[in-house]
C-alpha positions in Angstrom: 269.3 67.6 23.3 267.8 69.2 26.4 267.4 72.6 24.8 266.0 71.0 21.6 263.4 69.1 23.6 262.3 72.3 25.4 262.2 74.5 22.3 260.3 71.9 20.3 257.7 71.7 23.1 257.3 75.5 23.2 256.9 75.8 19.4 254.5 72.9 19.3 252.3 74.4 22.1 252.4 77.8 20.5 251.3 76.5 17.1 248.5 74.5 18.8 247.2 77.6 20.5 247.3 79.6 17.3 245.7 77.1 15.0 243.8 74.3 16.9 242.7 76.7 19.7 241.4 79.1 17.0 239.5 76.2 15.4 237.9 75.4 18.7 237.0 79.0 19.4 235.5 79.9 16.0 234.2 76.7 14.6 233.5 74.1 17.3 232.1 76.5 20.1 231.5 79.7 18.2 232.4 81.9 21.2 230.4 85.1 21.3 231.1 88.0 23.7 227.6 89.4 23.2 226.3 86.5 25.4 226.0 87.4 29.1 228.1 85.0 31.2 226.8 83.5 34.5 229.4 85.6 36.4 227.3 88.7 35.4 223.9 87.1 35.1 224.0 85.4 38.5 226.5 87.6 40.3 226.3 87.1 44.1 229.7 88.3 45.5 230.5 84.9 46.9 230.8 82.3 44.1 229.7 84.2 41.0 232.2 87.0 40.6 233.5 88.2 37.2 237.3 88.3 37.1 239.7 89.9 34.6 241.2 87.3 32.2 244.7 87.5 33.8 243.3 87.0 37.3 241.1 84.1 36.2 243.9 82.6 34.2 246.1 82.6 37.4 243.3 81.2 39.5 242.4 78.5 36.9 246.1 77.5 36.1 247.0 77.3 39.8 243.9 75.2 40.5 244.3 72.7 37.7 248.1 72.3 37.9 248.4 70.8 41.4 251.1 68.2 41.9 249.9 66.3 38.8 252.2 67.8 36.1 255.1 67.2 38.4 254.4 63.9 40.2 253.0 62.1 37.1 255.7 62.9 34.5 258.5 62.4 37.0 257.1 59.0 38.0 256.5 57.9 34.4 259.9 59.1 33.1 261.6 57.3 36.0 259.7 54.1 35.3 259.6 53.8 31.5 262.0 56.5 30.3 261.7 60.1 29.4 260.7 59.7 25.7 257.3 58.0 26.2 256.4 60.5 28.9 257.5 63.5 26.7 255.5 62.3 23.7 252.3 61.6 25.7 252.5 65.1 27.3 252.8 66.8 23.9 250.1 64.8 22.0 247.7 64.3 24.9 247.8 68.0 26.0 247.1 69.5 22.6 244.5 67.1 21.2 242.8 65.7 24.3 243.6 67.7 27.4 243.2 71.2 26.0 240.0 70.2 24.2 238.6 68.6 27.4 239.4 71.7 29.5 238.0 74.3 27.1 234.9 72.3 26.2 233.9 71.7 29.8 234.3 75.4 30.6 232.3 76.5 27.6 229.5 73.9 28.1 229.2 75.1 31.7 229.1 78.8 30.8 226.4 78.0 28.2 224.4 76.1 30.9 224.3 78.8 33.7 227.7 77.6 35.2 226.3 74.2 36.1 228.8 71.5 36.8 229.7 68.9 34.1 227.7 66.3 36.1 224.6 68.5 36.1 225.1 69.0 32.3 225.3 65.2 32.0 222.0 64.9 33.8 220.4 67.4 31.5 221.6 65.9 28.2 221.9 62.2 29.1 219.4 61.4 31.9 218.7 62.4 35.5 220.0 59.0 36.7 223.2 59.5 34.7 223.6 63.0 36.3 223.2 61.6 39.8 225.6 58.8 39.2 228.2 61.2 37.6 227.9 63.5 40.6 228.5 60.6 43.0 231.5 59.4 40.9 232.9 62.9 40.9 232.4 63.5 44.6 234.2 60.3 45.5 237.1 61.2 43.0 237.4 64.6 44.6 237.9 63.0 48.0 240.9 61.1 46.6 242.3 64.4 45.2 242.1 66.1 48.6 243.7 63.2 50.4 246.5 62.8 47.9 247.4 66.5 47.8 247.2 67.0 51.6 249.8 64.2 51.9 252.0 65.7 49.2 251.7 69.2 50.8 252.8 68.0 54.2 255.7 66.1 52.5 256.9 69.4 51.0 256.7 71.0 54.5 259.1 68.4 55.9 261.3 67.8 52.9 265.1 67.8 52.6 266.6 67.7 49.1 269.8 65.6 48.8 272.5 67.0 46.6 274.3 64.2 44.8 277.8 64.0 43.4 279.4 60.8 41.9 276.4 58.8 43.1 276.7 59.8 46.7 274.7 62.3 48.8 277.1 65.1 49.7 274.6 67.4 51.4 271.0 67.5 52.4 269.2 70.8 52.2 266.5 70.9 54.9 264.3 73.4 53.2 260.8 72.0 54.0 260.4 74.1 57.2 261.2 77.3 55.2 258.7 76.3 52.5 256.0 75.9 55.2 256.8 79.3 56.6 256.6 80.9 53.1 253.3 79.1 52.4 251.8 80.5 55.6 253.0 84.0 54.8 251.6 84.1 51.4 248.2 82.8 52.5 247.9 85.9 54.7 249.2 88.1 51.9 246.4 86.7 49.7 243.8 87.8 52.1 245.3 91.3 52.3 245.5 91.4 48.5 241.8 90.4 48.2 240.8 93.2 50.6 243.0 95.7 48.8 241.6 95.0 45.3 238.0 94.2 46.1 237.3 96.3 49.2 239.7 99.3 49.0 239.7 99.4 45.1 243.4 99.5 44.8 244.2 99.2 41.0 245.1 95.6 40.1 248.4 96.4 38.5 249.7 98.3 41.6 248.4 95.7 44.0 250.0 93.0 41.9 253.4 94.7 41.7 253.6 95.1 45.5 252.2 91.8 46.6 254.1 89.6 44.1 257.3 91.1 45.5 256.2 90.3 49.0 255.4 86.7 48.0 258.8 86.3 46.4 260.3 87.8 49.6 258.5 85.1 51.6 260.8 82.5 50.0 263.8 84.2 51.6 262.1 84.9 54.9 260.9 81.3 55.1 264.4 80.0 55.0 265.4 82.3 57.9 262.4 81.3 60.1 261.5 77.7 59.2 258.5 76.0 60.9 259.1 72.4 61.9 256.0 70.3 62.8 255.3 66.6 62.6 253.5 65.1 59.6 250.5 64.3 61.7 250.2 67.9 62.9 250.6 69.3 59.4 247.8 66.9 58.2 245.4 68.3 60.7 246.4 71.9 60.0 245.9 71.3 56.2 242.5 69.7 56.8 241.5 72.7 58.8 242.9 75.1 56.2 241.0 73.5 53.3 237.8 73.6 55.4 238.1 77.3 55.9 239.1 77.9 52.2 236.0 76.0 51.1 233.5 78.2 52.9 235.0 81.7 52.7 233.9 84.1 49.8 236.0 83.3 46.7 237.3 86.9 46.4 239.0 87.0 49.9 241.1 83.9 49.7 240.7 81.4 46.8 240.8 83.8 43.9 243.6 86.2 45.2 245.7 83.3 46.6 245.6 81.5 43.3 246.3 84.7 41.4 249.4 85.4 43.6 250.6 81.8 43.6 250.4 81.8 39.8 253.3 84.3 39.8 255.4 81.7 41.7 254.4 79.2 39.1 255.2 81.6 36.3 258.5 82.4 38.0 259.4 78.8 38.2 258.5 78.3 34.5 260.4 81.4 33.4 263.4 80.9 35.7 263.9 77.2 34.9 263.0 77.8 31.2 265.6 80.4 30.8 268.1 78.2 32.7 267.4 75.4 30.3 268.1 77.6 27.3 271.3 79.0 28.9 272.5 75.4 29.8 273.1 74.6 26.1 276.3 72.5 25.9 276.6 72.3 29.7 273.7 70.0 30.7 272.7 66.9 28.6 270.2 64.1 28.9 271.9 61.2 30.7 269.0 58.9 31.4 268.1 56.4 28.6 265.0 57.6 26.6 263.3 54.2 27.0 263.8 52.0 30.0 261.4 49.1 28.9 257.7 48.3 28.6 257.6 46.9 32.2 258.6 48.5 35.5 258.0 47.8 39.1 254.7 49.8 39.0 253.4 47.8 36.0 253.3 47.9 32.1 253.7 51.0 30.1 250.2 50.4 28.5 247.8 51.3 30.0 249.6 52.8 33.1 251.6 55.6 31.3 248.2 57.3 30.4 247.0 57.0 34.0 250.2 57.9 35.8 250.6 61.1 33.7 247.2 62.7 34.2 247.7 66.5 34.7 250.0 67.7 31.9 248.3 65.6 29.3 244.6 65.3 30.3 242.9 65.4 33.7 239.3 65.0 34.6 239.9 67.3 37.6 240.2 70.1 35.2 236.6 69.8 34.0 235.5 70.0 37.6 237.5 73.2 38.1 236.3 74.6 34.8 232.7 73.8 35.3 232.8 74.3 39.1 234.6 77.6 39.9 236.0 79.0 36.7 232.7 79.2 34.8 231.3 81.2 37.7 234.0 83.9 37.2 234.4 84.0 33.4 234.0 87.7 32.3 233.2 87.0 28.6 233.1 84.0 26.4 236.2 84.7 24.4 238.2 84.4 27.6 237.6 80.7 27.5 240.3 80.2 24.9 243.1 81.7 27.0 241.7 80.4 30.4 240.6 76.9 29.2 243.0 75.9 26.4 245.8 78.3 27.3 246.1 77.2 30.9 246.3 73.6 29.8 249.2 74.4 27.5 251.0 76.1 30.3 250.5 73.0 32.4 252.1 71.0 29.5 255.2 73.2 29.8 255.4 72.3 33.5 255.1 68.6 32.6 257.8 68.9 29.9 260.2 70.5 32.4 259.4 67.7 34.9 260.4 65.2 32.3 263.6 67.1 31.5 264.5 67.2 35.2 264.5 63.3 35.1 266.3 63.1 31.7 269.3 65.1 33.0 269.9 62.9 36.0 273.2 61.0 35.9 273.1 57.2 36.7 274.3 58.0 40.2 271.7 60.7 40.8 269.0 58.5 39.4 269.7 55.7 41.8 269.6 58.0 44.8 266.7 60.2 43.8 264.5 57.7 41.8 260.8 58.3 42.6 261.7 61.0 45.1 259.5 63.4 43.2 259.9 66.5 45.5 263.7 66.1 45.5 263.9 65.7 41.7 261.7 68.7 41.0 263.5 70.9 43.6 266.9 69.8 42.4 265.9 70.4 38.8 264.7 74.0 39.4 267.8 74.7 41.5 270.1 73.2 38.8 268.7 75.3 36.0 268.1 78.5 37.9 271.8 78.4 38.9 272.6 79.4 35.2 270.9 82.7 36.0 273.3 83.3 38.8 270.9 82.3 41.5 272.4 80.2 44.3 271.3 76.6 43.9 269.9 76.4 47.5 267.7 79.4 46.9 266.6 77.9 43.5 265.7 74.6 45.2 263.7 76.4 47.9 261.9 78.4 45.3 261.1 75.3 43.3 259.8 73.6 46.4 257.5 76.6 47.3 256.2 76.5 43.7 255.5 72.8 44.1 253.7 73.5 47.5 251.7 76.2 45.8 250.6 73.8 43.0 249.5 71.3 45.6 247.7 73.7 48.0 245.7 75.4 45.2 244.4 72.1 43.9 243.6 70.9 47.5 241.5 73.9 48.5 239.8 74.1 45.1 239.1 70.3 45.3 237.5 70.8 48.7 235.3 73.6 47.5 234.3 71.5 44.5 233.5 68.6 46.7 231.2 71.0 48.7 229.5 72.1 45.5 228.9 68.5 44.3 227.7 67.3 47.7 225.1 70.1 47.7 224.0 69.0 44.2 223.8 65.4 45.3 221.8 66.0 48.5 220.2 69.4 48.3 222.0 70.4 51.5 222.9 74.1 50.9 224.7 74.7 54.2 228.3 75.1 53.1 229.7 74.3 56.5 227.9 71.0 56.7 228.7 70.1 53.1 232.4 70.8 53.7 232.6 68.9 56.9 231.0 65.8 55.4 233.2 66.0 52.4 236.4 66.0 54.6 235.5 62.8 56.6 236.8 60.3 54.0 240.0 62.4 53.1 240.8 62.5 56.8 240.4 58.7 57.0 242.5 58.2 53.8 245.3 60.5 55.0 245.8 58.7 58.3 245.4 55.1 56.9 248.5 52.9 56.5 248.9 51.2 53.1 250.9 48.0 52.5 252.0 47.1 49.0 250.4 43.7 48.1 253.5 42.6 46.1 256.3 43.6 48.5 254.6 44.0 51.8 256.3 47.4 52.3 254.4 50.4 53.7 253.7 53.0 51.1 253.3 56.8 51.5 249.7 57.8 51.2 250.1 59.5 47.9 252.0 56.6 46.3 249.3 54.2 47.4 246.4 56.3 46.2 248.0 57.8 43.1 247.1 54.9 40.7 243.4 54.8 41.8 243.4 58.6 41.8 244.9 58.7 38.3 242.6 56.1 36.8 239.5 57.7 38.4 240.7 61.1 37.3 241.2 60.0 33.7 237.8 58.3 33.7 236.2 61.6 34.7 237.9 63.1 31.7 236.5 60.4 29.5 233.0 60.9 30.9 233.3 64.7 30.6 234.3 64.4 27.0 231.4 62.0 26.4 229.0 64.5 27.9 230.4 67.3 25.8 230.0 65.1 22.7 226.3 64.5 23.5 225.9 68.3 24.3 227.4 69.2 20.9 225.1 66.8 19.1 222.0 68.0 20.9 222.8 71.7 20.4 223.2 71.5 16.7 227.0 71.2 16.4 227.0 67.5 15.9 229.3 67.7 12.9 232.1 68.3 15.4 231.3 65.3 17.6 234.7 63.8 16.8 236.6 66.6 18.6 235.4 65.2 22.0 234.1 61.7 20.9 237.4 60.2 19.8 239.4 61.3 22.8 236.5 60.1 25.1 236.7 56.6 23.5 240.4 56.3 23.9 240.5 57.5 27.5 237.5 55.2 28.4 239.3 52.1 27.2 242.6 53.0 28.8 241.2 53.8 32.2 238.7 50.9 32.5 241.7 48.6 31.7 243.7 50.3 34.4 241.0 50.1 37.0 240.6 46.4 36.3 244.3 45.9 36.9 244.2 47.9 40.1 241.3 45.7 41.5 243.2 42.5 40.6 246.3 43.8 42.4 244.7 45.3 45.5 241.6 43.0 45.7 239.2 43.7 48.6 241.3 46.4 50.2 240.4 50.1 50.5 242.1 50.8 47.2 240.7 47.7 45.4 237.1 48.4 46.6 237.5 52.1 45.5 238.6 51.0 42.0 235.7 48.5 41.7 233.1 51.1 42.8 234.4 53.7 40.4 234.5 51.2 37.6 230.9 50.1 38.2 229.6 53.7 38.3 231.5 54.7 35.1 230.2 51.7 33.1 226.6 52.6 34.2 227.1 56.3 33.2 228.4 55.2 29.8 225.4 52.9 29.3 223.0 55.8 30.1 224.8 58.0 27.6 224.6 55.4 24.8 220.9 55.0 25.6 220.4 58.8 25.3 222.2 58.8 21.9 220.1 55.9 20.7 216.9 57.6 21.7 218.1 60.8 19.9 218.8 58.8 16.8 215.4 57.1 17.0 213.6 60.4 17.5 
């Protein structure tokens, strides 16, 4: 069963790339390498820097993946069963998420690398563009707060090993993950200098530095760093501030490129382990656990809890914010935009499988402990390659940390871009500082569940509003792309973006209303209400623009 689930997903994604991806490339967007991309036309050595497709794929994949394709699918599979989560990842990824990611990237490249919000302002109305920028800026602040919290959790994590429903050992690997993360940040800077300043050939630099990054996993376990959650929160806030203002070639691009090899390694190692586990590991958890769980009903929450992996509005911000400024030629949009989303789908499928193989005893102990389930899953399946389970767990946790950090620093940089677009303040230090005030407040705020009265971790409290807001950005981005297609003479393909936009809009507006009813006039309830109001206003502006186009 486990092997069949994995193989079916690989074949499904492969066919989607070959046929639907080709349809998008040739028919819908008519990609043309003779067009000069903004990376060349506006090259400045800081933000606009053309990158080889493999480097940009690594940067883009690392940036979009984050904790989303791990946290969301594991939470959903633990709540409603692995089958609904598995099906939504496959269908959503291919026909909604991949389209969303690729279309946002192409639209940005065709509009001088402007953000999806600026494109909305150009093709809907100036007021809609301003509202969309405000909506996105607020959403990015949730992204930064959630992922900073998840990152510090990985730096202090211990993974329980369970036998017969009891914890027999706890692996205190968080400190080692923290050390490894610090090492490879410094390695990324050296890699950037080697490639861009000293002209070391990419393939040789990659061979050396990837080995060093992998070695950091082992070194980290020998020299763990142990700091309190509060201290890590401040360090991570300082780190993302620095990452936001430094030239993209010296930290963001090389770090994402190198970290992508950790992610590829986790995919390859766990993937091969799943194939070799045939007949030895089976799905124990029931495929369907019911329509209702303690976090709410399957509909609409499944489509909100699983964001990254199926569809995520954050991806359109990355694609139109940083990736479009680095795309070397238009045809690269297929592998970078659509292909990276399919890779994220594989990560999400693996996360679902890690839940499916839990025994009833393991499930009771590890339920909702996302980091432990992911680390244990990587360790379990990499053990079939002869790798000690503890090393596999540590590797998985470092990969998770890499997912999180890349999205956090990219999210901060994007928040800086959007703040500049909103206010006209071009000083990147001021824009970054202002953009980190609310995340700092959210990270140190205590959240109490309205139903149980229990204190919740920051990420658990913010995840539903982050997920709903994130999915609403996706709906808005698809809506903007639909209008852009219509206004640029490719209106016969409106349905490619229009139908997914309608589905995501209905689902996420429903979810935000539920969140406001649950949390009322708290920080989370007010955030849900504000985002709902802004989104409805933007949709109204878009419909008015379409009506005027029809009348004209």
